[in-house]
C-alpha positions in Angstrom: 0.2 3.1 -1.5 3.4 4.7 0.1 3.2 7.3 -2.3 -0.5 7.9 -1.7 0.5 8.1 2.0 3.0 11.1 1.1 0.0 12.9 -0.8 -2.1 12.5 2.3 0.3 13.9 4.5 0.8 17.0 2.1 -2.9 17.4 2.1 -2.9 17.2 5.8 -0.3 19.8 5.9 -2.5 22.2 3.8 -5.4 21.8 6.1 -7.0 19.4 3.8 -8.5 15.8 4.8 -5.5 13.6 4.6 -6.1 11.6 1.7 -3.8 10.8 -1.4 -4.4 8.7 -4.7 -2.2 7.5 -7.1 -2.9 5.8 -10.5 -0.5 3.3 -11.9 -0.5 1.7 -15.7 2.1 -0.3 -17.3 4.4 0.0 -14.1 4.2 3.6 -14.0 2.5 6.4 -12.2 0.4 8.2 -14.5 -1.5 10.2 -11.9 -1.3 11.5 -8.6 -3.8 13.7 -6.5 -4.5 14.8 -2.7 -7.7 16.2 -1.3 -7.7 19.8 -2.4 -11.4 21.0 -2.1 -10.6 23.6 0.1 -7.7 25.1 -1.7 -9.1 24.9 -5.0 -12.7 25.8 -3.8 -14.1 22.8 -5.8 -16.2 20.3 -4.0 -14.9 17.8 -6.7 -11.6 18.2 -5.8 -11.0 14.8 -4.0 -7.6 13.0 -4.1 -9.1 10.5 -6.5 -10.8 12.9 -8.8 -7.4 14.8 -9.1 -5.5 11.7 -10.0 -7.9 10.4 -12.7 -7.7 13.7 -14.1 -4.1 13.5 -14.3 -4.1 10.1 -15.4 -6.6 10.8 -18.4 -4.5 13.7 -19.5 -1.5 11.5 -19.5 -3.2 8.7 -21.7 -5.2 11.1 -23.6 -8.1 9.3 -23.2 -10.9 9.5 -20.6 -10.8 5.6 -20.4 -7.7 4.4 -18.3 -8.3 0.9 -18.6 -5.8 -1.6 -17.5 -4.9 0.8 -14.5 -4.8 0.5 -10.5 -5.8 3.3 -8.3 -4.4 3.5 -5.0 -6.2 5.4 -2.2 -5.6 5.8 1.2 -9.1 6.0 1.8 -12.3 4.0 0.5 -13.3 6.0 -2.2 -16.9 8.2 -1.8 -20.0 7.7 -4.0 -18.3 10.6 -6.3 -15.1 8.8 -6.7 -16.2 5.2 -7.1 -18.8 6.3 -10.0 -15.7 8.3 -11.7 -13.3 5.3 -11.4 -16.1 3.2 -13.0 -16.6 5.6 -15.4 -12.7 5.7 -16.3 -12.7 1.9 -16.7 -10.3 1.6 -13.8 -9.2 -2.0 -13.7 -8.3 -2.2 -9.9 -9.1 -0.3 -6.9 -6.6 -0.6 -3.6 -7.5 1.4 -0.8 -6.3 1.7 3.0 -8.9 2.3 5.4 -12.5 1.9 5.0 -14.5 5.3 5.3 -17.6 4.3 7.7 -19.6 7.3 7.1 -19.4 7.9 3.5 -17.7 4.8 1.9 -18.9 4.3 -1.6 -17.2 1.0 -2.3 -17.6 -1.3 0.9 -18.9 0.4 4.0 -22.2 2.2 2.3 -22.4 1.4 -1.0 -20.8 -1.3 -3.5 -20.6 1.2 -6.5 -17.1 0.0 -8.0 -17.9 -3.5 -8.4 -22.0 -3.4 -8.9 -23.4 -6.4 -11.1 -25.8 -3.5 -12.3 -22.9 -1.3 -14.1 -21.1 -2.2 -17.3 -17.8 -2.0 -15.8 -16.7 -3.5 -12.7 -13.2 -2.9 -10.7 -11.2 -5.7 -8.8 -10.9 -4.3 -5.3 -8.4 -4.9 -2.9 -8.9 -3.2 0.7 -6.6 -2.7 3.8 -3.4 -2.1 2.2 -1.3 -0.1 4.8 -4.8 0.5 6.5 -3.6 1.0 9.9 -1.1 3.9 8.8 -4.1 5.4 6.4 -6.4 5.2 9.2 -4.1 6.6 11.9 -3.2 9.5 9.9 -7.0 10.2 9.6 -7.5 9.8 13.4 -4.8 11.9 13.9 -5.8 14.5 11.6 -9.3 14.8 13.2 -8.4 14.7 16.7 -5.9 17.5 16.1 -8.9 19.4 14.8 -11.1 18.7 17.6 -8.8 19.5 20.3 -7.7 15.6 20.9 -11.0 14.0 20.9 -11.1 10.9 18.8 -12.7 11.0 15.4 -15.6 8.8 14.3 -15.0 8.9 10.8 -13.1 5.5 11.2 
């Protein structure tokens, strides 16, 4: 999760919402991503999607079975669906996304019983640090006002 936080800080430095994601398999990092929809002009360039793309390339397969995805923020619906499609085994995330969360806050996609794959989910890992990074980012953008994202 510490590496995911570093990536989130990089995203913030680039003016992107500070979210970072890392995929680990066999004890090795095989994918990493940071939010980049603004710089890449791509609405799908969320940290998790970029990490999934890199991991799939690393294993030469769209299925990344036996892997764990670490994200600083609860994945949105798009990212939660992608991790199910990729057969990611575990999802570990830091802070909940009360507005757009696709795993716990608004929807429960990653472990929905109606789907053919379910990820094991752990939340709250370095959650305070992940939430603080987001709060600080949005407070700075709003001129010091508190953010309602979390």
